[in-house]
C-alpha positions in Angstrom: 55.6 -86.6 81.6 53.7 -83.3 81.3 49.9 -83.5 81.6 48.2 -82.8 78.2 46.0 -79.7 77.8 42.9 -81.9 77.6 43.8 -83.7 80.8 44.3 -80.3 82.5 41.0 -79.1 81.1 39.1 -82.1 82.4 40.7 -81.7 85.8 39.8 -78.0 85.9 36.2 -78.8 85.0 36.1 -81.5 87.6 34.4 -83.9 85.2 35.2 -87.4 83.9 36.7 -88.1 80.5 33.3 -89.8 79.7 31.4 -86.6 80.6 33.8 -84.5 78.5 33.4 -86.8 75.6 29.6 -86.7 75.7 29.6 -82.9 76.1 31.8 -82.4 72.9 30.3 -85.2 70.9 33.4 -87.4 70.9 33.9 -91.0 71.7 35.3 -91.9 75.1 38.2 -93.7 73.4 39.1 -90.6 71.5 39.1 -88.5 74.7 41.3 -91.1 76.4 43.8 -90.8 73.5 43.7 -87.0 73.9 44.3 -87.3 77.6 47.2 -89.7 77.2 48.8 -87.6 74.4 48.5 -90.3 71.8 46.5 -87.9 69.6 46.1 -84.1 69.5 42.9 -82.2 69.6 41.4 -81.5 66.2 40.1 -78.1 65.3 36.6 -79.3 65.7 37.2 -80.7 69.2 38.9 -77.5 70.2 36.0 -75.4 68.9 33.5 -77.6 70.7 35.5 -77.5 74.0 35.7 -73.7 73.8 32.0 -73.2 73.0 30.7 -75.9 75.4 32.8 -75.0 78.4 33.6 -71.3 77.7 37.3 -72.0 77.4 39.8 -69.5 76.0 40.9 -70.5 72.6 44.3 -68.9 73.3 44.7 -71.0 76.5 43.7 -74.2 74.7 46.2 -73.5 71.9 49.1 -72.2 74.0 48.5 -73.2 77.7 49.0 -69.6 78.6 46.7 -67.2 80.3 43.3 -67.7 81.9 41.5 -70.9 80.7 38.1 -69.4 81.4 38.5 -66.1 79.7 35.6 -64.7 77.7 37.6 -64.0 74.6 35.9 -64.4 71.3 38.9 -65.0 69.1 
């Protein structure tokens, strides 16, 4: 099974799912569902992830390019 984009992001950031959840204001259970692929990131969780961790929106949506780009789109 392919790793989810949120699992990849957490690994790249070298943080725990709990730390990720706290940083974006989500529950730990919600983040575990995102990591496992049971649910998909909402627009709000994507926006918070991008602004909190300076993640490329394009990478988060397509899994292509540099995850840590400074794009503003």
